[in-house]
N, C-alpha and C positions, 0 to 999 in steps of 0.2 A: 504493498500499498503506500503510495507517494505521500510524504508527509506535508500537513498543510499549517501555516499558521494560524493561531487564534487570533483575530484582528481586535482591534481596538474596541470595533462595533459591537464584536459578540460580547467584547468585556462588561461593555457599559450595558449590554441589552441582558446579559445574565445579573447584573446588578439591579437593573430595572425589575426583572422576573421575582428577585428576592425581595423587594419591598412590596409588589403586588401579588400577593398570596389570595388565592379562593377562599370563601369564609370557611370558617372551622363546622360550621353546620355541615356542610359538604363532605369533608374529610370522615365527617363521623358516620356520615351514609355511606361512604365507601368502605368502611370498616366494617357496619353493620353487613354492606353485599357481600363480604368475603365470608364473615361469620354464617350467614344464610347458604351462601354456595357451597362453601367446603363444610361445615358441619350438617349440612343436609336437613335445614331445618324445617324444608315441607314433610319430609319422610318422619319426622319425630314428633311433631305436635298436630292435634287435631283439631281440624276446622282452619288451621292455618293455610293449609295450602289452597282451601277454598278461593282464595283472595290472590293467587297466583303472587304471590309477595315478591318472588325473584325477578318477574318483569316488570312489576310495579316500583323498584327498585331501580334498575335498570333505565325506566321510563324517568323516573323522578330525578337522577344523576343525570342524565343525559339533558333533560330540561333544563336542568338548575345550571349546567354548562353553557348554553346556550345564551341563558340568562348573563352571565359573564364573560360575555364574548370579547369586551374589550381588555379583559386581562389574561385571558386565555388565546384569542387569537396566533396569538406570534410564537405559541410552542408545537404548531402545525408546520412549522418550517424545517422540523427534523425529518430526514430522509426514511426512517423508519416508519412514520407514522403517516407520510404521505405514500408509501408502497402499500400501505394497508387499506387506506381510503383508496387506492387503484385498484385491492382486490374488492372491494364491497362494491364498487361502482361495477366491474367486471360482473360480480355473482349478479347482480341485479339486472344488467343490460341483456345477460347472456339466458337469463331463466325460458325465455320462450324458445329455445334453441336447444336445452337440454334434453336427455330422455325423458325424464317423469317429474315435469315441474310442480304438478300438482301434487308430490307427496313431498317437494321441497318446501311448500307453501304451508302444507298442510302439517307435518310431522317433522322437520328437520331444522330450518329456517332458525328457530326460536335458540335451538342448542347451540347454534353457530354464533349468531350475535350475542347470547349470553357469555362467551367464551371471548370474542373478539374483544367487547368493552375494557375487557382489565387492560390489554393494551392503552387505550386511551385513557381510561378512567386513573390509572396508579401513575402515568407519564403527568397528565394535566394535573392531579389534583393533591401529588405527593411532592409539594413545590417549596417544602423547605427539609432542612436536616431531621428536625424531630418526626416531621412525617414521615420521610423515608424510613426512618429506623424504625419506626412503629409498622409501616407495614411489611415490612419484613421481616422481623421479628414474631408479627400476627399471622405471616403466614407459615412459617417455621412452626409456630405453635399449633397450630389446625392442622397442619399434615404431622405432626409427633401425635396428637389427639387421634388421628383417622389408624394411626398403626398402631395407637396403646389401647385402643378400645376392641378391636378382634383379639388382640394378644392376652387381654383380662378377660373376655368371655370364653377364651381357648383355656386357660386355667380354672377358670369358676365351674366350666360347662362342661370340658372334654371335647369341643366341636369345634372342628375348623373350620368348617361353612364352606369348601370346597373340594372336587375331587379330581382326579385324572386317570381314565381306565387305561391299565398297562398291565400286560402278563396276564390276563383274564379275570381282572379284577379292579376294584377301586382302590385307590390309593387317596389317602387323606392331603390337602393343602389348605393352609392359611389363606383367606379372602378377605375381603374386608367385611367391615360390621352389616349388619342385616338393614339398617336405613342406608347406606353407603352403596355406592354404585359400582366398585370395583370389584374385578376378578383379583386371584392369586396374581397374575402376571404384573395387573394394575399395582397392586400393594405393593410388589417387589422395587415398581418403578419408582413409588412416593419415596418408600424407604430409603433408597439410593440417593431421589433427589436430597430428600432431609439432610442424611449425614453430610451430603455435598454441602452444603448450606451449614450445618451445625458445626464441622469441624473448622473450618477455617472460621466462623463466627465465634465459637466459644472455647475453643481450647487456647486461645492466646487472648483470651480476654482479660482486661485488669480485676474484673473478678473475681473471686475464691468461688463464690457459691455458681457462678455462669461455669467456670472449669468444672467445678463436681459435679454440676447437673448432665455437664457433656461425659465424665467419665460413668455414670450411674446408666444414661441413657444409650449409649453405644454398644455396650454387649447386648441390652434389652433389645435393641433394634435389628442387630445382626441375626439373633436368635431368630426374631422374627422373617428376617430374611430368609434363613435356613427352609423356617416352615414354610414359606411360601411355593419353595420349590420354582421358583422362577429362573430359568436359565439363561434369559435376557436379562435380569436386573443382576445375574452374576457377573456378568460380563458386563458391565458397567460399572459395578464395584471396584472391576478391575483396573476399570479407567479412572478412576475415583481413587483407588491406592498408589497409580500411577501419579497423581498430583500432589498426594498426602507425602509420597517419597520425595519428591521434589520439593517440598517445599519444607520437611523436616530439616531440622537442625544437629539430629544425632541419627543420621541414616541407618548407621549397622545397627543401633538399639529397636529403631521401628521395625527393621527386618525380621529382628531378632523377635520382638512381638507378635509379628504379624507370621512367623513359620511357627511358633509354639501356639497360636491360637488356631492357625489352622490343624494340627496335628490333635489340639483339644475337642475342635470341634466335630472333626471327621468321623474321630472315637465315639462321639454321641450320638451322629447321624443314626438315622434308621437305614436298613437296607435300601428302601427306595430311594432315600434321598441321596445316598452315596451313588447308587445306579444312575439316577437322574442328573446329576453333574459328571458322573464319569462318561455319559452318554454325547458330551462334547467334544470329547477326544476320543472313544472308543466307539468301534460299531458291535462290539461284543458284548451289548447292554440290553436290557429289555426296553431302554428309552431309547434307542439309537433309532429304529423306527419314528417316533415322533420326530427327532430332528429334521429326516430325510424330509417327512410330510410338509414340517415347516417350510422346508426350502423350496419343496415343491409348489406349496400354497404361495409363496411370494412370486413365484416368478408364474403361477396363472392368474396371479391378481395384476401382475404388469401387462399381462398379455390379456386381460379383460379391460385395461384401460384402454388399451391401443384401440377397441373395438369402436369406442366412440372419442378420436385422439385429439379433436379441436377442443371443443367445450366440456366433453363429459358427460356424465349421466345426470348431475344435479348433487349439490351439496348435502352430504349425509344418506346418500343413496346406495352404499358401497352393499350393503347386506341384499338390497333390494336387486341390485344387480346380478349379485351370485347366485341369488331363487332363479330368475327369470333367464339369465343368459348360460348360467353353467349347470343349472339344476341343483345347484348345492343348497346347503341349509343355510338359514339366514345366520349370519357373524359379519363381525364388523371386520375391517382389513387388518393385516399381522404387518402391514410396513406401510408408514406414514407417506412416503414417496410413491408409493404405488397408489395408493388412497388420493393420492392427489391428482395422479394420470385418472384413475377412476371417476371420480367427482368433479373435476374442474378443468380437467383435459390438459394438454400442454400449455396452453396460455395461460391458465392458472397456475399450471406447474412452475412455471416460469416465474409468474408474479411473485410466488410463494418462496421459491429458491432465492431471489432477490432480496425479500426480507430476512431469509438467515442470513445472506454473505453482508447487508447491511448491517445484521444484530454482530455478527463476529467482526467486523471492521469499527463498530463503535465501541467493544467491547477492549478492542485492541487500541484504540484513540483513548478511553476511559484509562487504560494503564498507563500509557504516554503521558497523559496530563497526570496523572496522579505522582509519575516521578518525577515531572516536571517543578509540578507544584511544590514536593518537598525539598526539592533543590533549591529552589529560588525563594525558602524561608516563608511559603505559605502555612498557615496554621491546620492542621489535619489530624481529625481525631484518629483513634484508633480502630473506630467501627468502621470508616471508608477503608481502610489500609487491609483491614482483613476481609472485606464484602468485595473489593476490587480481586482478591485471590478465589474466592466463591462463585462470583461470576463466570471466572474464565474456566473453573471445574465443571460446574451446572450445565455449561453450551454445550461441552464434549461429552456429558452425559446425557443430556437431550438429542445431539446429532447422533450417538451410537444408539442409543435405546431407541428412534426412530425408525430405525431398521425393523425392531421387533415390534412395533405399537404403532398404533393410528394418534392421530392428534389434528385434522384440519379443524374440528368441531370440540376439541379441547383445549382446556385454559394455558396449559403448561409455558407454550412457546408465545403466548401474547402477553400474559404474567410477566416472565421473564423478561422479553421487551419495555414494558412501561419499569420494569424494575431500573433497566440497564440506561433508558433517557433520562429517567429523574436524578439517575446517578450521576449521569453527564453534567446535567444541570448543576447538581451540587456540588462539583468540580470545576464548574466555570464560574461559580458565585466564588468559591476560594481564591480564584487566578484573580478575580476582580478585586481583592483585598489587597495585592500585593502589586498592581499597575497594570499597565496595557503594554510591556516592554517583552513580554514573554512571549516565547513560542515553542508550537510542541514539536518533538521530535519524535519519529515512530521509531519504532522496537524493530532491532533489527538481527536478534536473535531471541531463541527463546528464554534463556537465561536475564535476558534484560525487560521481560514481561513483570519479572516479581523484583519489584523495587525494595531496596532494605528497608526494614521497619522504622519509620520516623519516630521523632519524640513528639509522642502523641499526648492530649488531653486523655484523661482516664476516663473512661466509658465504657459500656456494656457492650 
């Protein structure tokens, strides 16, 4: 990526944005929206879902943002936001051309909209450092709850909630809680994502309580990860381990701990879990057939996407396409990239991949800005230094796991983008504190993306 200077105009804009924040009530609505969405309140509270609360929240926040147009209109200049606006326009304009427009309107568009708005809501409303920090920790806390709830139910009832048919019988796998919507693979994805944020945000926290909370939750979440039996989540956990190792000050000690933990965990696994993880590297296992089946399924999904290659079958219609075009059972995509081809065609695929590339460039730019701000004497709190590392690790967790998971109408890529944009604005405000003469230098190698720890303010 070519290095670009942060101009004086950008600094002045960052300074003005710092002063013109949206009302606190709007931020409260955002937090409640996150609790409603991730806490699955409509599935837990009687009568509550009759009022369509999630959609009402989306409408209320959207209308409130329109009423604050004078404060937020400049925030749409971020390329990450603009490309998703293009995606929304494309989905709308291509609706008459897709295979099943009626299904999109009746059943699928709501989930897509509820996912996409996370990008705009977080990027626009998390417009102070305190709000950004609150959004990040609220997200991590809600994801931790989604992990602990089914694990608690397993400890108290002995019920895992899910199963896989292998070797002539069903073997149990830990699913999300009854009120949640995720299966074992989805729960494994949530676990690795949460660990990605927790490790970098909590391990180096100045707060002893936060660090000990991490030490307590780490083995608990790893145990839950094993119970899911999710091989895709295990692979992405290896991605996380790579970043943990690269960041570690005592690499030999970390390697020894990981090796010891792996040996102990292997000894405690059931035969089913051992066989399932061995199937990643061995064909002489009962679960090896499901690995081959998964790859064949991905190939079939890409071929299905090529049946309507231009505009696709319509948002959220992957399962319908499988039933009607392949004669298969109704099932979500097993590959995010194939899902894009199936639902929004080549044009939509290019738009979404452009969004992901821009996200990666934004992460790199944030890393370069943080290093430059620290070297130039700007006051950077320790939270930003730690969030900086977490976002890079989580990007690659998402990119790798998307090979094994769907996501066009899921929130994770959009919420991540919102956090990245809000973080970029936060760093721009830090630049404005030390003058207009600074320039951003691009990172030239991987090591330079991990700036040395700053003399940071004490912070969670």
